[in-house]
MIFI-111185 format. One line per field, with one value per residue: residue number from 1; residue in one letter; x, y negated, z negated of N, C-alpha, C in turn. Coordinates in Angstrom, 3 decimals, always signed. Layout:
MIFI-111185
nr = c(NUM | ...) .
rest = c(A | ...) .
n_u = c(X | ...) .
n_v = c(Y | ...) .
n_w = c(Z | ...) .
ca_u = c(X | ...) .
ca_v = c(Y | ...) .
ca_w = c(Z | ...) .
c_u = c(X | ...) .
c_v = c(Y | ...) .
c_w = c(Z | ...) .
//
This chain:
MIFI-111185
nr = c(1 | 2 | 3 | 4 | 5 | 6 | 7 | 8 | 9 | 10 | 11 | 12 | 13 | 14 | 15 | 16 | 17 | 18 | 19 | 20 | 21 | 22 | 23 | 24 | 25 | 26 | 27 | 28 | 29 | 30 | 31 | 32 | 33 | 34 | 35 | 36 | 37 | 38 | 39 | 40 | 41 | 42 | 43 | 44 | 45 | 46 | 47 | 48 | 49 | 50 | 51 | 52 | 53 | 54 | 55 | 56 | 57 | 58 | 59 | 60 | 61 | 62 | 63 | 64 | 65 | 66 | 67 | 68 | 69 | 70 | 71 | 72 | 73 | 74 | 75 | 76 | 77 | 78 | 79 | 80 | 81 | 82 | 83 | 84 | 85 | 86 | 87 | 88 | 89 | 90 | 91 | 92 | 93 | 94 | 95 | 96 | 97 | 98 | 99 | 100 | 101 | 102 | 103 | 104 | 105 | 106 | 107 | 108 | 109 | 110 | 111 | 112 | 113 | 114 | 115 | 116 | 117 | 118 | 119 | 120 | 121 | 122 | 123 | 124 | 125 | 126 | 127 | 128 | 129 | 130 | 131 | 132 | 133 | 134 | 135 | 136 | 137 | 138 | 139 | 140 | 141 | 142 | 143 | 144 | 145) .
rest = c(M | P | M | I | D | V | Y | A | P | G | D | L | L | P | I | G | S | D | R | R | I | G | E | E | L | T | R | A | V | L | R | A | E | A | V | S | A | P | G | P | F | H | L | A | N | T | A | A | F | I | H | R | M | D | P | A | A | V | Q | T | A | A | E | A | L | P | R | T | I | R | V | Q | I | I | T | P | P | G | A | L | T | R | S | G | Q | K | Q | L | V | K | E | V | T | A | I | M | A | D | I | C | G | D | P | T | Q | S | K | R | T | W | V | L | L | T | E | A | A | E | G | G | W | G | I | A | D | T | A | F | G | R | E | E | F | A | A | L | A | A | A | G | A | A | A | K | K) .
n_u = c(+124.137 | +122.017 | +122.073 | +120.196 | +119.041 | +116.986 | +115.603 | +113.916 | +111.648 | +111.730 | +109.293 | +107.532 | +107.651 | +106.062 | +106.361 | +108.189 | +108.175 | +110.484 | +111.586 | +109.694 | +109.886 | +112.554 | +112.465 | +110.413 | +111.326 | +113.860 | +113.163 | +111.597 | +113.535 | +115.129 | +113.239 | +112.896 | +115.378 | +115.170 | +115.690 | +114.534 | +114.490 | +115.862 | +118.926 | +120.713 | +123.011 | +122.159 | +119.977 | +121.188 | +122.889 | +121.601 | +120.669 | +118.903 | +119.179 | +117.897 | +117.191 | +116.178 | +115.247 | +115.557 | +112.630 | +112.983 | +115.251 | +114.714 | +114.016 | +112.159 | +111.702 | +109.157 | +108.188 | +108.824 | +108.751 | +108.452 | +106.689 | +108.339 | +109.946 | +113.010 | +114.392 | +117.191 | +118.672 | +121.243 | +122.587 | +124.235 | +126.427 | +124.598 | +122.391 | +119.678 | +117.121 | +115.494 | +112.729 | +112.772 | +113.669 | +111.472 | +109.464 | +110.535 | +110.609 | +107.873 | +106.964 | +108.432 | +107.470 | +104.792 | +105.040 | +106.132 | +104.097 | +102.035 | +103.106 | +103.301 | +100.658 | +99.270 | +97.978 | +98.661 | +101.310 | +103.005 | +103.320 | +105.145 | +107.424 | +110.619 | +112.602 | +115.755 | +117.761 | +120.769 | +123.608 | +126.283 | +129.729 | +131.592 | +133.176 | +133.103 | +131.880 | +132.049 | +132.602 | +133.433 | +136.211 | +136.309 | +136.184 | +133.450 | +132.380 | +130.838 | +131.791 | +132.408 | +129.888 | +128.454 | +129.743 | +129.070 | +126.270 | +126.147 | +127.294 | +125.371 | +123.156 | +124.079 | +124.276 | +121.649 | +120.824) .
n_v = c(-114.828 | -116.304 | -118.189 | -120.527 | -121.715 | -124.008 | -124.869 | -127.245 | -129.121 | -132.527 | -133.848 | -131.850 | -130.740 | -131.724 | -135.031 | -135.491 | -132.812 | -131.369 | -130.579 | -128.727 | -126.795 | -125.968 | -124.933 | -122.927 | -121.184 | -120.375 | -119.031 | -116.979 | -115.496 | -114.628 | -113.004 | -111.021 | -109.894 | -108.561 | -109.886 | -110.344 | -112.032 | -114.754 | -116.253 | -119.210 | -119.365 | -118.043 | -119.702 | -122.202 | -121.709 | -120.636 | -121.774 | -124.067 | -125.468 | -128.034 | -128.781 | -131.276 | -131.784 | -133.575 | -133.477 | -132.787 | -131.270 | -128.631 | -125.952 | -123.765 | -121.131 | -121.473 | -123.937 | -127.453 | -128.874 | -127.085 | -125.961 | -124.793 | -123.053 | -122.232 | -120.046 | -119.194 | -116.797 | -116.045 | -113.420 | -111.855 | -108.967 | -105.985 | -106.894 | -106.909 | -104.539 | -102.407 | -102.664 | -105.031 | -106.780 | -106.771 | -107.787 | -110.334 | -111.610 | -111.706 | -113.325 | -115.734 | -116.632 | -117.062 | -119.023 | -121.196 | -121.659 | -122.418 | -124.745 | -126.347 | -126.617 | -125.153 | -122.247 | -120.777 | -121.261 | -119.283 | -117.575 | -118.886 | -119.066 | -118.202 | -115.812 | -115.141 | -112.707 | -112.371 | -110.614 | -111.262 | -110.564 | -107.998 | -109.303 | -111.738 | -113.965 | -116.799 | -118.683 | -120.959 | -120.440 | -117.692 | -114.857 | -113.214 | -109.857 | -106.620 | -105.543 | -107.843 | -109.081 | -107.105 | -107.178 | -109.765 | -109.516 | -107.642 | -109.111 | -111.123 | -109.611 | -108.658 | -111.031 | -111.661 | -110.000) .
n_w = c(-129.780 | -127.734 | -124.666 | -122.956 | -119.893 | -118.369 | -115.377 | -113.566 | -111.465 | -112.213 | -112.624 | -113.209 | -115.745 | -118.698 | -120.062 | -123.018 | -123.752 | -124.167 | -126.714 | -127.612 | -125.573 | -125.962 | -128.631 | -128.519 | -126.471 | -127.449 | -129.787 | -128.690 | -127.337 | -129.482 | -130.805 | -128.832 | -128.922 | -131.238 | -133.609 | -136.485 | -138.706 | -138.245 | -139.139 | -140.291 | -138.574 | -136.210 | -135.510 | -135.138 | -133.039 | -130.847 | -127.926 | -125.782 | -122.660 | -120.886 | -117.680 | -115.828 | -112.663 | -109.532 | -107.637 | -104.922 | -104.969 | -105.276 | -103.277 | -101.115 | -98.689 | -97.794 | -98.709 | -99.031 | -101.389 | -103.762 | -106.681 | -108.759 | -111.468 | -112.939 | -115.178 | -116.839 | -118.839 | -120.914 | -122.617 | -125.458 | -125.108 | -124.730 | -126.200 | -125.524 | -125.214 | -122.780 | -123.147 | -124.590 | -122.614 | -120.847 | -122.540 | -123.049 | -120.496 | -119.954 | -122.115 | -121.695 | -119.180 | -119.862 | -121.862 | -120.402 | -118.535 | -120.256 | -121.443 | -119.180 | -118.680 | -116.808 | -115.843 | -113.572 | -113.220 | -114.109 | -111.992 | -110.529 | -111.943 | -112.408 | -113.962 | -115.054 | -116.343 | -117.901 | -118.927 | -121.020 | -120.424 | -122.142 | -124.883 | -123.683 | -124.726 | -126.448 | -129.425 | -132.011 | -132.040 | -131.551 | -129.507 | -128.856 | -128.972 | -128.925 | -131.374 | -132.943 | -133.044 | -134.394 | -136.875 | -137.640 | -137.865 | -139.947 | -142.027 | -142.269 | -143.091 | -145.543 | -146.940 | -147.385 | -149.337) .
ca_u = c(+123.415 | +121.722 | +122.071 | +119.060 | +119.018 | +115.700 | +115.720 | +112.575 | +111.455 | +111.558 | +107.897 | +106.718 | +107.611 | +105.475 | +107.219 | +108.158 | +108.031 | +111.785 | +111.744 | +108.816 | +110.509 | +113.721 | +112.111 | +109.646 | +112.146 | +114.899 | +112.531 | +111.194 | +114.733 | +115.498 | +112.269 | +113.194 | +116.610 | +114.803 | +116.198 | +113.269 | +114.642 | +117.083 | +119.588 | +121.193 | +123.932 | +121.335 | +119.159 | +122.040 | +123.684 | +120.754 | +120.400 | +118.252 | +119.601 | +116.785 | +117.685 | +115.095 | +115.849 | +114.801 | +111.758 | +113.513 | +116.404 | +114.233 | +113.495 | +111.917 | +111.490 | +107.781 | +107.813 | +109.876 | +108.661 | +107.729 | +106.518 | +108.934 | +110.814 | +113.990 | +114.899 | +118.262 | +118.987 | +122.462 | +122.601 | +125.428 | +126.409 | +123.734 | +121.428 | +118.299 | +116.720 | +114.614 | +111.447 | +113.050 | +113.714 | +110.093 | +108.795 | +111.071 | +110.138 | +106.441 | +106.818 | +108.973 | +106.550 | +103.600 | +105.412 | +106.290 | +102.775 | +101.301 | +103.673 | +102.939 | +99.211 | +98.822 | +98.128 | +99.275 | +102.753 | +103.743 | +103.624 | +106.219 | +108.492 | +111.600 | +113.387 | +116.960 | +118.396 | +122.177 | +124.319 | +127.680 | +130.695 | +132.146 | +134.193 | +132.963 | +130.973 | +132.921 | +132.250 | +134.215 | +137.520 | +136.196 | +135.587 | +132.566 | +131.987 | +129.972 | +132.386 | +132.258 | +128.461 | +128.064 | +130.254 | +128.252 | +124.974 | +126.342 | +127.498 | +124.074 | +122.314 | +124.624 | +123.992 | +120.225 | +120.554) .
ca_v = c(-116.063 | -116.535 | -119.515 | -120.611 | -122.865 | -124.200 | -125.776 | -127.538 | -130.477 | -133.418 | -134.246 | -130.676 | -130.581 | -132.913 | -135.917 | -135.171 | -131.376 | -130.708 | -129.925 | -127.548 | -125.810 | -125.434 | -124.119 | -121.733 | -120.238 | -119.766 | -118.059 | -115.821 | -114.685 | -113.960 | -111.910 | -109.956 | -109.256 | -107.919 | -110.655 | -110.627 | -113.151 | -115.445 | -117.091 | -120.501 | -119.215 | -117.761 | -120.859 | -123.302 | -121.343 | -120.197 | -123.101 | -124.234 | -126.639 | -128.335 | -129.518 | -131.872 | -132.052 | -134.277 | -132.474 | -132.356 | -130.392 | -127.252 | -125.617 | -122.365 | -120.999 | -121.861 | -125.291 | -128.443 | -129.312 | -126.059 | -126.242 | -123.626 | -123.193 | -121.153 | -119.924 | -118.205 | -116.500 | -115.258 | -112.801 | -111.081 | -107.593 | -105.013 | -107.517 | -106.635 | -103.227 | -102.560 | -103.222 | -106.426 | -107.529 | -106.922 | -108.702 | -111.678 | -112.182 | -111.999 | -114.481 | -116.946 | -117.126 | -117.572 | -120.280 | -122.272 | -121.962 | -123.143 | -126.090 | -127.101 | -126.770 | -124.538 | -120.801 | -120.200 | -121.535 | -118.041 | -116.996 | -119.692 | -119.170 | -117.135 | -115.571 | -114.366 | -112.230 | -112.080 | -110.171 | -111.676 | -109.463 | -107.654 | -110.272 | -112.933 | -114.881 | -117.401 | -119.843 | -121.075 | -119.812 | -116.236 | -114.225 | -112.201 | -108.635 | -105.793 | -105.412 | -109.108 | -109.287 | -106.163 | -107.717 | -110.936 | -109.014 | -107.026 | -110.192 | -111.764 | -108.717 | -108.633 | -112.312 | -111.706 | -109.094) .
ca_w = c(-129.679 | -126.329 | -124.048 | -122.042 | -118.985 | -117.695 | -114.239 | -113.055 | -110.966 | -113.354 | -112.830 | -113.516 | -117.205 | -119.320 | -120.845 | -124.441 | -124.002 | -124.280 | -128.015 | -127.624 | -124.683 | -126.641 | -129.796 | -128.154 | -125.714 | -128.284 | -130.690 | -127.882 | -127.090 | -130.741 | -131.014 | -127.869 | -129.392 | -132.504 | -134.745 | -137.161 | -139.640 | -137.833 | -140.130 | -139.789 | -137.450 | -135.031 | -135.155 | -134.682 | -131.872 | -129.740 | -127.379 | -124.484 | -121.897 | -119.991 | -116.518 | -115.050 | -111.359 | -108.506 | -107.013 | -103.621 | -105.183 | -105.284 | -101.956 | -100.757 | -97.248 | -97.493 | -99.126 | -99.271 | -102.784 | -104.531 | -108.112 | -109.386 | -112.630 | -113.066 | -116.536 | -116.933 | -120.231 | -121.058 | -123.944 | -125.782 | -124.597 | -125.384 | -127.109 | -125.119 | -124.710 | -121.609 | -123.606 | -124.930 | -121.352 | -120.369 | -123.473 | -122.881 | -119.230 | -120.128 | -123.014 | -121.070 | -118.157 | -120.544 | -122.531 | -119.425 | -117.986 | -121.288 | -121.565 | -117.969 | -118.625 | -115.563 | -115.958 | -112.375 | -113.203 | -114.346 | -110.676 | -109.932 | -112.941 | -112.218 | -115.176 | -114.784 | -117.567 | -117.656 | -120.123 | -121.023 | -120.438 | -123.450 | -125.276 | -122.859 | -125.413 | -127.445 | -130.233 | -133.244 | -131.809 | -131.502 | -128.329 | -129.425 | -128.288 | -129.775 | -132.711 | -133.674 | -133.303 | -135.452 | -138.136 | -137.955 | -138.318 | -141.264 | -142.999 | -142.465 | -143.881 | -146.901 | -147.581 | -147.727 | -150.480) .
c_u = c(+123.228 | +121.865 | +120.983 | +119.219 | +117.679 | +115.918 | +114.324 | +112.550 | +111.100 | +110.122 | +106.983 | +106.581 | +107.051 | +106.514 | +107.074 | +108.075 | +109.362 | +111.955 | +110.912 | +109.398 | +111.678 | +113.368 | +111.393 | +110.486 | +113.214 | +114.296 | +112.057 | +112.386 | +115.135 | +114.531 | +112.595 | +114.469 | +116.399 | +115.484 | +114.956 | +113.338 | +115.928 | +117.631 | +120.076 | +122.130 | +123.170 | +120.608 | +119.994 | +122.763 | +122.906 | +120.221 | +119.700 | +118.715 | +118.523 | +117.273 | +116.481 | +115.702 | +114.949 | +113.923 | +112.273 | +114.715 | +116.011 | +113.568 | +113.183 | +111.756 | +110.100 | +107.476 | +109.018 | +109.894 | +107.896 | +107.691 | +107.036 | +109.806 | +111.750 | +114.516 | +115.957 | +118.642 | +120.198 | +122.505 | +123.927 | +125.318 | +125.494 | +122.648 | +119.975 | +118.124 | +115.851 | +113.263 | +111.616 | +113.102 | +112.300 | +109.321 | +109.237 | +110.588 | +108.664 | +106.241 | +107.289 | +108.008 | +105.280 | +103.882 | +105.474 | +104.943 | +101.950 | +101.808 | +103.302 | +101.437 | +98.604 | +99.038 | +98.781 | +100.778 | +103.566 | +104.107 | +104.753 | +107.348 | +109.391 | +112.424 | +114.545 | +117.597 | +119.807 | +122.823 | +125.778 | +128.573 | +131.181 | +133.294 | +134.098 | +132.020 | +131.769 | +132.325 | +133.127 | +135.530 | +137.484 | +135.548 | +134.764 | +132.315 | +131.119 | +130.493 | +132.168 | +130.794 | +127.967 | +128.533 | +129.443 | +126.884 | +125.088 | +126.536 | +126.189 | +123.153 | +122.773 | +124.300 | +122.533 | +119.885 | +120.739) .
c_v = c(-116.404 | -118.000 | -119.490 | -121.866 | -122.884 | -125.242 | -125.985 | -128.919 | -131.377 | -133.794 | -133.059 | -130.461 | -131.849 | -133.719 | -135.546 | -133.689 | -130.667 | -129.970 | -128.656 | -126.442 | -125.143 | -124.504 | -122.832 | -120.719 | -119.590 | -118.735 | -116.816 | -114.908 | -113.944 | -112.812 | -110.734 | -109.210 | -108.532 | -108.583 | -111.128 | -111.820 | -113.904 | -116.352 | -118.381 | -120.383 | -118.939 | -119.023 | -122.016 | -122.991 | -120.652 | -121.483 | -123.045 | -125.552 | -126.883 | -129.274 | -130.004 | -132.359 | -132.916 | -133.231 | -131.968 | -131.421 | -128.924 | -126.987 | -124.125 | -122.314 | -121.514 | -123.328 | -126.185 | -128.888 | -128.273 | -126.418 | -125.047 | -124.012 | -121.983 | -121.182 | -118.822 | -118.052 | -115.583 | -114.747 | -112.096 | -109.651 | -106.686 | -105.582 | -107.175 | -105.188 | -103.463 | -103.128 | -104.680 | -107.304 | -107.807 | -107.918 | -110.135 | -112.332 | -112.569 | -113.246 | -115.775 | -117.495 | -117.698 | -118.909 | -121.423 | -122.645 | -122.775 | -124.580 | -126.952 | -127.327 | -126.160 | -123.029 | -120.159 | -120.442 | -120.264 | -117.356 | -117.740 | -119.939 | -117.954 | -117.020 | -114.657 | -113.990 | -111.792 | -111.688 | -110.607 | -110.437 | -109.212 | -108.608 | -111.589 | -113.971 | -115.530 | -118.602 | -119.802 | -120.298 | -118.291 | -115.806 | -113.049 | -111.062 | -107.846 | -105.722 | -106.676 | -109.398 | -108.344 | -106.655 | -108.923 | -110.508 | -108.397 | -108.077 | -110.919 | -110.924 | -108.674 | -109.915 | -112.413 | -110.837 | -109.783) .
c_w = c(-128.208 | -125.927 | -122.981 | -121.198 | -118.283 | -116.609 | -113.674 | -112.432 | -112.151 | -113.644 | -113.147 | -115.025 | -117.839 | -120.103 | -122.327 | -124.767 | -124.254 | -125.608 | -128.093 | -126.749 | -125.402 | -127.787 | -129.396 | -127.391 | -126.591 | -129.235 | -129.938 | -127.613 | -128.359 | -131.057 | -130.092 | -128.244 | -130.721 | -133.698 | -135.501 | -138.106 | -139.283 | -138.933 | -139.509 | -138.585 | -136.160 | -134.561 | -134.616 | -133.379 | -130.767 | -129.136 | -126.029 | -123.878 | -120.844 | -118.901 | -115.703 | -113.734 | -110.486 | -107.821 | -105.664 | -103.767 | -105.233 | -103.948 | -101.881 | -99.245 | -96.855 | -97.759 | -99.344 | -100.729 | -103.614 | -106.013 | -108.898 | -110.577 | -112.623 | -114.492 | -116.524 | -118.394 | -120.251 | -122.492 | -124.190 | -125.234 | -125.413 | -126.273 | -126.783 | -124.668 | -123.476 | -122.039 | -124.024 | -123.695 | -120.846 | -121.223 | -123.219 | -121.595 | -119.343 | -120.990 | -122.364 | -120.026 | -118.794 | -121.227 | -121.525 | -118.800 | -118.985 | -121.415 | -120.366 | -117.856 | -117.370 | -115.647 | -114.730 | -112.299 | -113.416 | -113.032 | -109.973 | -110.933 | -112.799 | -113.488 | -114.809 | -116.114 | -117.219 | -118.968 | -120.002 | -121.022 | -121.860 | -123.770 | -124.537 | -123.433 | -126.531 | -128.145 | -131.485 | -133.154 | -131.729 | -130.193 | -128.842 | -128.449 | -129.246 | -131.219 | -133.540 | -133.983 | -134.396 | -136.810 | -138.587 | -138.501 | -139.715 | -142.339 | -143.300 | -143.328 | -145.332 | -147.656 | -148.021 | -148.926 | -151.789) .
//
């Protein structure tokens, strides 16, 4: 279950867009992880944290008030293939540009993909690693039969 952090100048993201950001980004990550039919556990535990920052809190060497967005996505160990990484970066930049109403925003949207360490992903009193995620996936598949 990925965790997503979106950092942007508060005035760059449209008012009322948080739900759309959360839903579209979480579903993009699940698609990139090849979760074709996410179950309740996936949907409830794939989260986006939206950080609206003071515009002056973002700086580049070129500008004092750049119109940049940073999206960091932390995934479980081995969740993304190389093609999944490429797909996800492309989708995230397109989603953010669409939400901002500016096609050029994709050129100012940074996407950082981070993989949690083996066993370094915890929820419900369990430190998840490959073995625990495989068991979770198997249980989900069995429940759908």
